[in-house]
N, C-alpha and C positions, 0 to 999 in steps of 0.2 A: 339274569343273563342267560341266554340260550347257548348251549354248546353245539359244536358242529354235528355231533352224533344225533342230537334231537332234531336238527333241521333236516339231516339226511333221512331220518326215520319218518318225518312228516311228508317230505316231498313225494316219495313213491305212492303214498295213499292218494294224494291229490292227482298225480299223474295217472294213476289207475282209474280214478273216477272219470277224468276227461277222456281217457282212452276208451273206457266203456261207453261213454256218451257218443264218442266219435264212431265207434263200431255200430252202435244202435242206429245212428243217423245213416250210416252206409246201408244197413239192412233195410231201413225204412225207405230210403231213396230208391233202392232196387225194387221194392214192392210198389212204390208209387210210380216209378218209371214203367213198370209192367202193367200199371193201371188195374190192379187187383179188384178194387171196389167197382170201377166202371165195367169191367168184364163180367163180374157177378151180376151187376144190374142188367146188363144186356141179356145175359143168359136167363135170368129169372123174371125180368119185367118186360124187356123190349127186344126180343130176339132178332127183329129185322133191322135194328139200328146199328150204327158203328160208333166207335169212340168219339169221332169228330162230331157226330150228332149230339152226343151228351155234352161235349164242350160248348156247342152252340146253344143248347138249351140253358146251360148254366150261365153263359154270357148274357143271354136275353134276360134271364131272371135277375141277374145282378144289375144290368144296365137299366132295366125298367124303373128302378127306384130313383134314378137320376134324370129321367126324362124319356123322350122318344128314342127308340132303338132303330138304327139303320144298319145296313150291311157294313158300312164303313166302321160303325161303332163295334160291331162284332169282330171285324178284321183286326181292329186296334186292340181290343181286349185279348184276343187269342194270339196276337202277334203273327198273323198270317196274311198272305197276299189278299187284297180285296176280291180278286177274281176267284180265288179258292173259296173265300167266305160266301161269295155270291152263288157258286155252284152248290155248296152245302145247303144254303138257305133254300135254293130252288128245289133241291131234293126233298127237304123237309116240308116245304109248301105242298109239293106233290103228294107227300105222305099224309098230309092233313095235320101235321104237328105245329106248323107255323102258318100265319096268314099275313099277306101284304095288304097295307091300306094306305090311303093318303094321310099325310101328316096333318094334324089339327092346327099346327103353327104355320105351316107353309104347304098348301095343297099340291105344289109342284114336287114335293119331296115324298118318297115312299118310305114307310116305316114297317117294321116287322113286329108282330105280336104273337103271343102264344094262343093257340086255339084251346078249346076245352080238352081235346085229346092231349095237347102239349102240356097243359097244366096237370092233367092226371098222370102223365108219364113222369113229369118232374116230381110230383108228390110220391109216386111209387118208387122212383129212383132214390129220392131222399130217405124214404122209409127203409129201403134196402141198405143204404149207407149207415143209417142209425142202427139197424139190426146187426150189422157187422161190428160196429163200434161197441154196442151193448154186449155182444158175445165175447169180445175181447176182455171186457171188464166184469164178466159174469161172476168170477170168483174173487173180485176185489171188494174190500169193505167200502161202504158208502163214503167214509172219511177219506180213504185213499183216493177214490175217484174224484172227490171234491178237491183235494189237495192237488192231484195231478192236473185237473182241468185248469186251475189257476196257474200252476207252475208251467204247464206246457204253453198256455197262452202267453205268459210272461217271456218264456224262452223264444217263441216264434216272433213276438214283438221285438225282442232284442236282435234277432236274426234279420228281420225286416229293416230295422234301423241301420244296421251295419251295411246291408245291401243298398239302401237309399243313399247313405253317405258315400259308398263306393261309386254309385252311379253319378252322384254330383261331381266327384273328383274327375271322372272320365269326361264329363261335359264341360268342366271349367277350363 
C-alpha cells in the first residue's frame, strides 16, 4: 500500500520532467521559428536566396517522390496561396534553380523540376543542416545519440498522431 507522502514525493519529479520537456520545446520552437538552420544555410551556401526559396526547394524534393510537382502542389505543401507559390517558382526559374517543363502524363500541364544547380543547392543545404546537427551532438556518446534519435522520432510521431487526431475532430 502506498501512503500519501510517497505519492506526493513521486509527483513533483514527474511534473519536473514534463516541465523541463515543455521548456525545451518552447526554446526549440523559438529557434525553429527564427529558422536558425535555414538562415545559416543561406549565409553559408546560398547568399542570394530567401527562406521561402529554401521552403520551395524542400517542397519540390519531398513531392518529387510522389509524382510530378506543380505550382499547386508546392502551394499545398507550404500552405500558401497559389499566386505566391507561382511568384516564388518564377523567381527560382529565373535564378536557374528550378525549371518548368511539360508534364509527361498530360502535356497541357506544366511541372516544376530541380535543375543541376537546384540539386547542388539542396545537397549543400542538407550538408549544412547535418553539420549543425552533428555539432550539437559532438560531445555526446554514440549510444546517447542512438537512443535520442529513436526517442525523438518516437516523440515526434506521437506529437503528429495527436495533431492528426485533433485535425480529424475539427473536420468531423
